SEFIGU-301371 format. One record per residue (C-alpha): residue in one letter; x, y, z; residue number from 1. Coordinates in steps of 0.5 Angstrom, whole numbers, always signed. Example, Ala and Ser with C-alpha at 12.3 -4.5 7.8 and 13.67 -1.06 7.14 Angstrom:
! residues 2
<atom a,<+25,-9,+16>,1>;
<atom s,<+27,-2,+14>,2>;
//
This chain:
! residues 457
<atom x,<+74,+224,+81>,1>;
<atom x,<+77,+231,+80>,2>;
<atom x,<+72,+236,+82>,3>;
<atom x,<+76,+243,+82>,4>;
<atom x,<+72,+247,+77>,5>;
<atom x,<+78,+247,+72>,6>;
<atom x,<+76,+241,+68>,7>;
<atom x,<+77,+241,+61>,8>;
<atom x,<+71,+238,+57>,9>;
<atom x,<+71,+235,+50>,10>;
<atom x,<+65,+232,+47>,11>;
<atom x,<+66,+228,+40>,12>;
<atom x,<+60,+227,+36>,13>;
<atom x,<+60,+222,+30>,14>;
<atom x,<+54,+222,+26>,15>;
<atom x,<+51,+215,+25>,16>;
<atom x,<+56,+211,+29>,17>;
<atom x,<+52,+204,+31>,18>;
<atom x,<+53,+202,+38>,19>;
<atom x,<+55,+195,+35>,20>;
<atom x,<+60,+197,+30>,21>;
<atom x,<+65,+198,+36>,22>;
<atom x,<+70,+192,+37>,23>;
<atom x,<+70,+194,+44>,24>;
<atom x,<+62,+193,+44>,25>;
<atom x,<+63,+186,+42>,26>;
<atom x,<+64,+187,+34>,27>;
<atom x,<+70,+183,+32>,28>;
<atom x,<+70,+184,+25>,29>;
<atom x,<+70,+192,+26>,30>;
<atom x,<+77,+195,+27>,31>;
<atom x,<+76,+201,+32>,32>;
<atom x,<+83,+201,+36>,33>;
<atom x,<+83,+208,+38>,34>;
<atom x,<+76,+208,+41>,35>;
<atom x,<+77,+201,+44>,36>;
<atom x,<+83,+205,+47>,37>;
<atom x,<+79,+210,+50>,38>;
<atom x,<+73,+205,+52>,39>;
<atom x,<+79,+202,+56>,40>;
<atom x,<+80,+208,+60>,41>;
<atom x,<+72,+210,+60>,42>;
<atom x,<+66,+208,+63>,43>;
<atom x,<+62,+205,+57>,44>;
<atom x,<+55,+205,+57>,45>;
<atom x,<+52,+199,+54>,46>;
<atom x,<+45,+202,+54>,47>;
<atom x,<+45,+209,+52>,48>;
<atom x,<+40,+211,+47>,49>;
<atom x,<+38,+217,+43>,50>;
<atom x,<+32,+221,+45>,51>;
<atom x,<+30,+226,+39>,52>;
<atom x,<+31,+223,+32>,53>;
<atom x,<+35,+224,+27>,54>;
<atom x,<+41,+229,+26>,55>;
<atom x,<+39,+236,+28>,56>;
<atom x,<+33,+234,+33>,57>;
<atom x,<+39,+230,+36>,58>;
<atom x,<+43,+235,+37>,59>;
<atom x,<+38,+240,+40>,60>;
<atom x,<+38,+235,+45>,61>;
<atom x,<+45,+235,+46>,62>;
<atom x,<+46,+243,+46>,63>;
<atom x,<+40,+244,+51>,64>;
<atom x,<+39,+238,+55>,65>;
<atom x,<+31,+237,+53>,66>;
<atom x,<+27,+232,+50>,67>;
<atom x,<+26,+237,+44>,68>;
<atom x,<+22,+232,+40>,69>;
<atom x,<+16,+234,+44>,70>;
<atom x,<+16,+241,+42>,71>;
<atom x,<+20,+242,+36>,72>;
<atom x,<+22,+239,+29>,73>;
<atom x,<+28,+239,+25>,74>;
<atom x,<+29,+247,+25>,75>;
<atom x,<+33,+253,+27>,76>;
<atom x,<+34,+253,+35>,77>;
<atom x,<+29,+257,+38>,78>;
<atom x,<+32,+264,+40>,79>;
<atom x,<+29,+263,+47>,80>;
<atom x,<+33,+256,+48>,81>;
<atom x,<+39,+256,+53>,82>;
<atom x,<+45,+252,+50>,83>;
<atom x,<+51,+248,+54>,84>;
<atom x,<+56,+253,+51>,85>;
<atom x,<+52,+259,+53>,86>;
<atom x,<+52,+256,+60>,87>;
<atom x,<+60,+254,+60>,88>;
<atom x,<+62,+261,+57>,89>;
<atom x,<+58,+265,+63>,90>;
<atom x,<+63,+261,+68>,91>;
<atom x,<+69,+262,+64>,92>;
<atom x,<+70,+257,+59>,93>;
<atom x,<+73,+258,+53>,94>;
<atom x,<+68,+255,+48>,95>;
<atom x,<+69,+252,+41>,96>;
<atom x,<+66,+248,+36>,97>;
<atom x,<+69,+244,+30>,98>;
<atom x,<+64,+241,+26>,99>;
<atom x,<+63,+239,+19>,100>;
<atom x,<+56,+237,+20>,101>;
<atom x,<+53,+241,+14>,102>;
<atom x,<+46,+243,+18>,103>;
<atom x,<+48,+247,+24>,104>;
<atom x,<+50,+254,+22>,105>;
<atom x,<+46,+254,+15>,106>;
<atom x,<+40,+257,+14>,107>;
<atom x,<+41,+261,+21>,108>;
<atom x,<+40,+254,+25>,109>;
<atom x,<+44,+258,+30>,110>;
<atom x,<+47,+251,+33>,111>;
<atom x,<+53,+256,+34>,112>;
<atom x,<+50,+260,+40>,113>;
<atom x,<+54,+260,+46>,114>;
<atom x,<+61,+258,+42>,115>;
<atom x,<+66,+264,+42>,116>;
<atom x,<+69,+260,+36>,117>;
<atom x,<+65,+256,+31>,118>;
<atom x,<+70,+253,+26>,119>;
<atom x,<+66,+250,+20>,120>;
<atom x,<+69,+245,+16>,121>;
<atom x,<+67,+245,+9>,122>;
<atom x,<+67,+238,+5>,123>;
<atom x,<+60,+235,+7>,124>;
<atom x,<+57,+240,+3>,125>;
<atom x,<+61,+239,-2>,126>;
<atom x,<+60,+232,-4>,127>;
<atom x,<+52,+234,-3>,128>;
<atom x,<+53,+239,-8>,129>;
<atom x,<+57,+236,-13>,130>;
<atom x,<+55,+229,-13>,131>;
<atom x,<+55,+222,-10>,132>;
<atom x,<+62,+220,-10>,133>;
<atom x,<+67,+226,-10>,134>;
<atom x,<+73,+222,-9>,135>;
<atom x,<+76,+224,-15>,136>;
<atom x,<+77,+231,-13>,137>;
<atom x,<+80,+229,-7>,138>;
<atom x,<+88,+228,-7>,139>;
<atom x,<+90,+226,+1>,140>;
<atom x,<+86,+223,+6>,141>;
<atom x,<+86,+230,+10>,142>;
<atom x,<+82,+232,+4>,143>;
<atom x,<+76,+228,+7>,144>;
<atom x,<+71,+232,+12>,145>;
<atom x,<+72,+227,+18>,146>;
<atom x,<+80,+228,+18>,147>;
<atom x,<+80,+235,+17>,148>;
<atom x,<+75,+236,+22>,149>;
<atom x,<+80,+232,+27>,150>;
<atom x,<+86,+236,+25>,151>;
<atom x,<+83,+243,+26>,152>;
<atom x,<+81,+241,+33>,153>;
<atom x,<+88,+238,+34>,154>;
<atom x,<+91,+245,+32>,155>;
<atom x,<+86,+249,+36>,156>;
<atom x,<+88,+245,+42>,157>;
<atom x,<+95,+246,+41>,158>;
<atom x,<+94,+254,+41>,159>;
<atom x,<+89,+253,+47>,160>;
<atom x,<+91,+248,+51>,161>;
<atom x,<+93,+252,+57>,162>;
<atom x,<+86,+255,+58>,163>;
<atom x,<+80,+252,+61>,164>;
<atom x,<+76,+250,+55>,165>;
<atom x,<+70,+246,+52>,166>;
<atom x,<+71,+243,+46>,167>;
<atom x,<+65,+240,+42>,168>;
<atom x,<+68,+236,+36>,169>;
<atom x,<+62,+234,+31>,170>;
<atom x,<+63,+230,+24>,171>;
<atom x,<+58,+227,+20>,172>;
<atom x,<+62,+221,+18>,173>;
<atom x,<+60,+215,+18>,174>;
<atom x,<+54,+218,+15>,175>;
<atom x,<+52,+217,+8>,176>;
<atom x,<+54,+217,+2>,177>;
<atom x,<+60,+212,+4>,178>;
<atom x,<+66,+214,+0>,179>;
<atom x,<+72,+213,+5>,180>;
<atom x,<+79,+212,+1>,181>;
<atom x,<+79,+205,-2>,182>;
<atom x,<+84,+202,+3>,183>;
<atom x,<+79,+203,+9>,184>;
<atom x,<+73,+199,+5>,185>;
<atom x,<+78,+194,+3>,186>;
<atom x,<+79,+192,+10>,187>;
<atom x,<+72,+189,+10>,188>;
<atom x,<+71,+188,+2>,189>;
<atom x,<+78,+186,-1>,190>;
<atom x,<+75,+186,-8>,191>;
<atom x,<+72,+193,-7>,192>;
<atom x,<+72,+196,-14>,193>;
<atom x,<+70,+203,-12>,194>;
<atom x,<+62,+202,-13>,195>;
<atom x,<+58,+207,-8>,196>;
<atom x,<+51,+204,-6>,197>;
<atom x,<+46,+210,-4>,198>;
<atom x,<+41,+207,+1>,199>;
<atom x,<+34,+207,-1>,200>;
<atom x,<+30,+209,+5>,201>;
<atom x,<+25,+203,+5>,202>;
<atom x,<+25,+196,+4>,203>;
<atom x,<+31,+194,+0>,204>;
<atom x,<+29,+188,-3>,205>;
<atom x,<+22,+192,-5>,206>;
<atom x,<+26,+197,-8>,207>;
<atom x,<+31,+193,-12>,208>;
<atom x,<+37,+193,-8>,209>;
<atom x,<+41,+186,-8>,210>;
<atom x,<+44,+183,-2>,211>;
<atom x,<+51,+184,-6>,212>;
<atom x,<+50,+191,-6>,213>;
<atom x,<+48,+192,+1>,214>;
<atom x,<+54,+188,+3>,215>;
<atom x,<+58,+193,-1>,216>;
<atom x,<+55,+199,+2>,217>;
<atom x,<+56,+196,+9>,218>;
<atom x,<+63,+195,+8>,219>;
<atom x,<+64,+202,+6>,220>;
<atom x,<+60,+204,+12>,221>;
<atom x,<+65,+200,+16>,222>;
<atom x,<+71,+203,+12>,223>;
<atom x,<+68,+210,+14>,224>;
<atom x,<+67,+208,+21>,225>;
<atom x,<+74,+206,+21>,226>;
<atom x,<+77,+212,+18>,227>;
<atom x,<+73,+216,+24>,228>;
<atom x,<+76,+212,+29>,229>;
<atom x,<+83,+213,+26>,230>;
<atom x,<+82,+221,+26>,231>;
<atom x,<+79,+221,+33>,232>;
<atom x,<+85,+217,+36>,233>;
<atom x,<+90,+222,+33>,234>;
<atom x,<+86,+228,+37>,235>;
<atom x,<+86,+223,+43>,236>;
<atom x,<+94,+222,+42>,237>;
<atom x,<+94,+230,+42>,238>;
<atom x,<+90,+230,+48>,239>;
<atom x,<+96,+226,+51>,240>;
<atom x,<+102,+230,+48>,241>;
<atom x,<+99,+236,+51>,242>;
<atom x,<+99,+233,+58>,243>;
<atom x,<+91,+234,+58>,244>;
<atom x,<+89,+227,+60>,245>;
<atom x,<+89,+228,+67>,246>;
<atom x,<+85,+235,+67>,247>;
<atom x,<+80,+233,+61>,248>;
<atom x,<+74,+229,+61>,249>;
<atom x,<+72,+226,+54>,250>;
<atom x,<+65,+224,+52>,251>;
<atom x,<+64,+220,+45>,252>;
<atom x,<+57,+219,+42>,253>;
<atom x,<+53,+219,+36>,254>;
<atom x,<+46,+221,+34>,255>;
<atom x,<+43,+215,+31>,256>;
<atom x,<+45,+208,+28>,257>;
<atom x,<+43,+205,+21>,258>;
<atom x,<+39,+199,+18>,259>;
<atom x,<+43,+195,+13>,260>;
<atom x,<+38,+190,+12>,261>;
<atom x,<+35,+189,+19>,262>;
<atom x,<+28,+188,+19>,263>;
<atom x,<+28,+189,+12>,264>;
<atom x,<+30,+196,+12>,265>;
<atom x,<+36,+200,+8>,266>;
<atom x,<+36,+207,+11>,267>;
<atom x,<+34,+210,+18>,268>;
<atom x,<+27,+212,+16>,269>;
<atom x,<+22,+210,+10>,270>;
<atom x,<+21,+215,+5>,271>;
<atom x,<+20,+217,-2>,272>;
<atom x,<+27,+217,-5>,273>;
<atom x,<+30,+217,-12>,274>;
<atom x,<+35,+211,-12>,275>;
<atom x,<+42,+213,-14>,276>;
<atom x,<+42,+220,-13>,277>;
<atom x,<+44,+225,-8>,278>;
<atom x,<+43,+232,-7>,279>;
<atom x,<+37,+236,-9>,280>;
<atom x,<+34,+231,-14>,281>;
<atom x,<+33,+227,-8>,282>;
<atom x,<+30,+231,-3>,283>;
<atom x,<+24,+235,-7>,284>;
<atom x,<+17,+232,-7>,285>;
<atom x,<+19,+227,-1>,286>;
<atom x,<+14,+223,+3>,287>;
<atom x,<+15,+220,+10>,288>;
<atom x,<+12,+214,+12>,289>;
<atom x,<+11,+209,+18>,290>;
<atom x,<+19,+209,+20>,291>;
<atom x,<+20,+204,+26>,292>;
<atom x,<+26,+206,+31>,293>;
<atom x,<+29,+199,+33>,294>;
<atom x,<+35,+198,+37>,295>;
<atom x,<+40,+199,+31>,296>;
<atom x,<+38,+206,+30>,297>;
<atom x,<+36,+208,+37>,298>;
<atom x,<+42,+205,+41>,299>;
<atom x,<+48,+209,+41>,300>;
<atom x,<+55,+208,+43>,301>;
<atom x,<+57,+213,+49>,302>;
<atom x,<+64,+213,+52>,303>;
<atom x,<+66,+217,+58>,304>;
<atom x,<+73,+218,+60>,305>;
<atom x,<+73,+223,+67>,306>;
<atom x,<+80,+223,+71>,307>;
<atom x,<+79,+220,+77>,308>;
<atom x,<+73,+215,+75>,309>;
<atom x,<+75,+208,+75>,310>;
<atom x,<+74,+205,+68>,311>;
<atom x,<+68,+200,+67>,312>;
<atom x,<+62,+198,+64>,313>;
<atom x,<+55,+199,+66>,314>;
<atom x,<+48,+197,+64>,315>;
<atom x,<+45,+203,+67>,316>;
<atom x,<+40,+206,+62>,317>;
<atom x,<+42,+213,+60>,318>;
<atom x,<+40,+218,+54>,319>;
<atom x,<+43,+224,+50>,320>;
<atom x,<+39,+229,+54>,321>;
<atom x,<+43,+227,+60>,322>;
<atom x,<+50,+230,+56>,323>;
<atom x,<+48,+237,+58>,324>;
<atom x,<+47,+236,+66>,325>;
<atom x,<+53,+231,+66>,326>;
<atom x,<+57,+236,+63>,327>;
<atom x,<+55,+242,+67>,328>;
<atom x,<+56,+237,+73>,329>;
<atom x,<+63,+236,+71>,330>;
<atom x,<+64,+243,+70>,331>;
<atom x,<+61,+245,+77>,332>;
<atom x,<+56,+249,+74>,333>;
<atom x,<+49,+250,+78>,334>;
<atom x,<+44,+245,+75>,335>;
<atom x,<+39,+249,+70>,336>;
<atom x,<+31,+248,+71>,337>;
<atom x,<+30,+248,+64>,338>;
<atom x,<+34,+242,+63>,339>;
<atom x,<+30,+235,+63>,340>;
<atom x,<+36,+230,+62>,341>;
<atom x,<+39,+228,+69>,342>;
<atom x,<+47,+228,+70>,343>;
<atom x,<+50,+221,+70>,344>;
<atom x,<+56,+223,+74>,345>;
<atom x,<+53,+219,+80>,346>;
<atom x,<+54,+213,+75>,347>;
<atom x,<+61,+215,+73>,348>;
<atom x,<+63,+215,+80>,349>;
<atom x,<+60,+208,+81>,350>;
<atom x,<+55,+211,+86>,351>;
<atom x,<+49,+209,+82>,352>;
<atom x,<+48,+204,+77>,353>;
<atom x,<+40,+205,+76>,354>;
<atom x,<+40,+210,+71>,355>;
<atom x,<+33,+212,+68>,356>;
<atom x,<+27,+207,+69>,357>;
<atom x,<+26,+208,+61>,358>;
<atom x,<+28,+212,+55>,359>;
<atom x,<+23,+215,+50>,360>;
<atom x,<+26,+216,+43>,361>;
<atom x,<+22,+219,+37>,362>;
<atom x,<+22,+223,+31>,363>;
<atom x,<+19,+230,+32>,364>;
<atom x,<+12,+229,+34>,365>;
<atom x,<+9,+231,+27>,366>;
<atom x,<+2,+229,+25>,367>;
<atom x,<+0,+226,+18>,368>;
<atom x,<-2,+232,+14>,369>;
<atom x,<+4,+236,+16>,370>;
<atom x,<+10,+238,+13>,371>;
<atom x,<+17,+237,+16>,372>;
<atom x,<+24,+241,+14>,373>;
<atom x,<+28,+235,+15>,374>;
<atom x,<+33,+234,+13>,375>;
<atom x,<+34,+241,+9>,376>;
<atom x,<+30,+247,+7>,377>;
<atom x,<+26,+243,+3>,378>;
<atom x,<+19,+241,+5>,379>;
<atom x,<+17,+233,+6>,380>;
<atom x,<+10,+231,+7>,381>;
<atom x,<+8,+227,+13>,382>;
<atom x,<+4,+221,+10>,383>;
<atom x,<+3,+217,+16>,384>;
<atom x,<+4,+217,+24>,385>;
<atom x,<+12,+216,+26>,386>;
<atom x,<+13,+211,+31>,387>;
<atom x,<+16,+213,+38>,388>;
<atom x,<+20,+208,+42>,389>;
<atom x,<+20,+207,+49>,390>;
<atom x,<+25,+203,+52>,391>;
<atom x,<+26,+200,+59>,392>;
<atom x,<+31,+195,+62>,393>;
<atom x,<+27,+189,+59>,394>;
<atom x,<+22,+192,+54>,395>;
<atom x,<+21,+196,+48>,396>;
<atom x,<+15,+199,+46>,397>;
<atom x,<+14,+202,+39>,398>;
<atom x,<+8,+206,+38>,399>;
<atom x,<+5,+212,+34>,400>;
<atom x,<-2,+214,+35>,401>;
<atom x,<-9,+211,+37>,402>;
<atom x,<-11,+205,+32>,403>;
<atom x,<-4,+204,+29>,404>;
<atom x,<+0,+198,+30>,405>;
<atom x,<+4,+197,+36>,406>;
<atom x,<+10,+193,+37>,407>;
<atom x,<+13,+190,+44>,408>;
<atom x,<+19,+186,+44>,409>;
<atom x,<+22,+183,+50>,410>;
<atom x,<+30,+185,+49>,411>;
<atom x,<+32,+180,+54>,412>;
<atom x,<+30,+174,+50>,413>;
<atom x,<+29,+178,+44>,414>;
<atom x,<+35,+183,+43>,415>;
<atom x,<+34,+183,+35>,416>;
<atom x,<+27,+185,+36>,417>;
<atom x,<+24,+179,+32>,418>;
<atom x,<+18,+177,+36>,419>;
<atom x,<+12,+182,+37>,420>;
<atom x,<+9,+180,+43>,421>;
<atom x,<+4,+186,+44>,422>;
<atom x,<-2,+182,+43>,423>;
<atom x,<+0,+177,+48>,424>;
<atom x,<+2,+182,+53>,425>;
<atom x,<-3,+187,+53>,426>;
<atom x,<-2,+190,+60>,427>;
<atom x,<+6,+191,+59>,428>;
<atom x,<+4,+195,+53>,429>;
<atom x,<-1,+199,+57>,430>;
<atom x,<+5,+200,+62>,431>;
<atom x,<+10,+202,+57>,432>;
<atom x,<+5,+207,+54>,433>;
<atom x,<+3,+210,+60>,434>;
<atom x,<+11,+212,+61>,435>;
<atom x,<+11,+215,+54>,436>;
<atom x,<+4,+219,+56>,437>;
<atom x,<+7,+221,+63>,438>;
<atom x,<+14,+224,+59>,439>;
<atom x,<+9,+228,+54>,440>;
<atom x,<+5,+231,+60>,441>;
<atom x,<+11,+233,+64>,442>;
<atom x,<+14,+236,+58>,443>;
<atom x,<+8,+240,+57>,444>;
<atom x,<+7,+237,+50>,445>;
<atom x,<+1,+241,+46>,446>;
<atom x,<-6,+238,+46>,447>;
<atom x,<-5,+238,+38>,448>;
<atom x,<+0,+233,+39>,449>;
<atom x,<-2,+229,+46>,450>;
<atom x,<-9,+228,+44>,451>;
<atom x,<-8,+223,+39>,452>;
<atom x,<-2,+219,+42>,453>;
<atom x,<-6,+219,+49>,454>;
<atom x,<-10,+212,+48>,455>;
<atom x,<-8,+205,+45>,456>;
<atom x,<-15,+204,+41>,457>;
//
């Protein structure tokens, strides 16, 4: 592996991109040739997980290297938090972000901290403000947010390819609403008529969504993922054209996935939502309910291409909080004591395949009766306990608080998490709960949040 202190780094985050929706990860229906090509030159992590859920909490982990769900919610980045971009800028990196994800700098959210330039691509805000389907206002594919973001990143590289840089590229696609150009959806649904299906954020049959509509929504999602793939591929082609491949580390990942009927859900959480709307009407007076985090949501893709590291696949368990210490390691920047993740560079080098013994994935640790600002400036009432998931090599525990339902799955034999065996494996439940408790204590989680989660019964 190249260790010269001049390695460039590109971090690409694509929101809501499911692990199992890359062809290189075994999905033979998906068309993702460019990310598949990146995978062929990467260490592919088959057991990468989010820590904090969903969009903004996950990015808080990605910029701080902490398990931020233990002390903050969907909120502006606290002023005392030190970011990856700040640390790299101090070591002489040109730090730039290109992003269309609409929450990073609005409302003084401060996720631009440490970047010498933060290029915000409007477009996702546009479709939120103007209505659910804004394709009539778009003329060319480059009018869509993900293509515009990748194109802006490409142009930035052309201007700065001779400098030592950290480039963070963040696109909200394939986040809903799924409205890519028709030709992408037609790859998965040849008779597609242009209908856009909004998720209902709950049990889809109970909320009146037909299997046919769910199929259309999924086809649109797949089409949008393929659109992202194409434009990520164009950015990667630019890296090659500028002769940067031999001195640039590239990381591709996502913040979470989405349910398209799995476990009966259509969404990534359970909350009140005005079906068929998108924008302000959907986000006022919303309540959050028990929202279990299964594999389809917490298991994320992670492709890491580093010059000198042999491409391969690994089952080592890693998480998004590991991205910061890994990039610091690649950049030969001294590890920071505040960082809670761990560098995966030994795994990239082939020196270690153990990874973490367990990963915790969680909503921000709100208690019922509190109000969360996810996803925006409007308050949402937490009506029920929001579960936490503890994942090991073999097991998955879904737990929220004492006296609340517990789910345990043996992932090796039940990867789809269909058979809850918590009642027959009480010692295993206790073992995984103890792992959760140890992490919460090590992160100095407040007593208000720790106490109700300290026991099973």
